[in-house]
N, C-alpha and C positions, 0 to 999 in steps of 0.2 A: 506820344512820347517818342515813337520811332522817328518821326519827321524832325523833331527838335534835336534828338541825339545825332541823327544823320547829318544835319546841318552843321552841328558843332564838332563832331568827331570824325568827319570824313578824312581820307588820306591827304588831301591837299592842304588841310589845316593842321595836321599832326605836328609839323615842324615848329609850330608856335608854342607847343607844350614842352619842347625839349629843354629850354633853359630852366624851367621849374623842376623838371625831372632830374636834370643834371645837378641842380642845387641840392635837392633832397638826397640824391645818391651820395654826394660829398658829405653832407651832414651825417647821414647814416653811417658811412664808412668811418668818419672821424669819431663819432660817438661809440661805435662798436669797438674801436681800438682803444679808446681812452677811458670809457666808462662801463666796460663790460661786466664788472663785478657788481655794480649797483642794481641794474635792471635785468640783466640777462638779455640775450639777443631778441627774445620774443617782444619785449617792451619797446625796444628800439625799432624793430620792424613794424610793429603796430603804429607807432608814432609816424614813421616815414610814410606808410601807406595812407594813413588818415590825413596827413599834411598834404600829400599829393592829390588826394581826392578833393579835399577842401579847396586847394588851389585851382583844380580843374573846374569844379562846379561853381564855387563862389568867388574865385579870384583873390582870396585872402592868403597872404604869404607869411604872416607873422605867427606861425605855429611852431614854437621852439621847444615846447615841453610836452611830455606825455600826460601831464596833469592839466593841460589846457582844456577849457570847458568844451570847445568844439570837438576836440579829439575824444574826450570821454563820451560825449553824446553820440558821435559816429560809431565808436567801438561798442557802446551799449546797443545801438540799433542793429549793427551787424551781428552781434551775439544773439539778440532776440530773434532776428530773421533766420539765422542758422539753426537755432534751437527749434523754432517752430517748423522749419522746412524738413528737419531730419527726425522729428518726433514720430513715433509709430502712429499710424492711422490718421495722419493729418491731411493726406491726399484724398481728393474726392473719389478716386478710383477704388479706394479701400471701402468706401461706404456704398458706392454704386458700381458694382463690377461690370456692368454693361458698358461703362465709359471706356473700358479697355479696348473695345472693338472700334472706337472712332479713329479715323486717320490722324496721324501726328502732323498737323499743319505747321 
């Protein structure tokens, strides 16, 4: 995964992502100003981050709603990943204390 992500996300290529990020920033700003009472800021930010990620990874640009199937799937995945990473005793070092002495490569 390192090789694939380095090839795609290196600094020389980063300028190619700016139009999509600019578009999402504009949509986020407009929606936060006009629709702030419907969702609250959290929903707008979740949609913008999910839309930017989907554009970066899959090239799909038509993510206009927080109820979009792809946005919901990505948000569920991030929530599950966060919950499992922050839950107590989910790290191997909690079960095997001797792992704490390995160097952090």
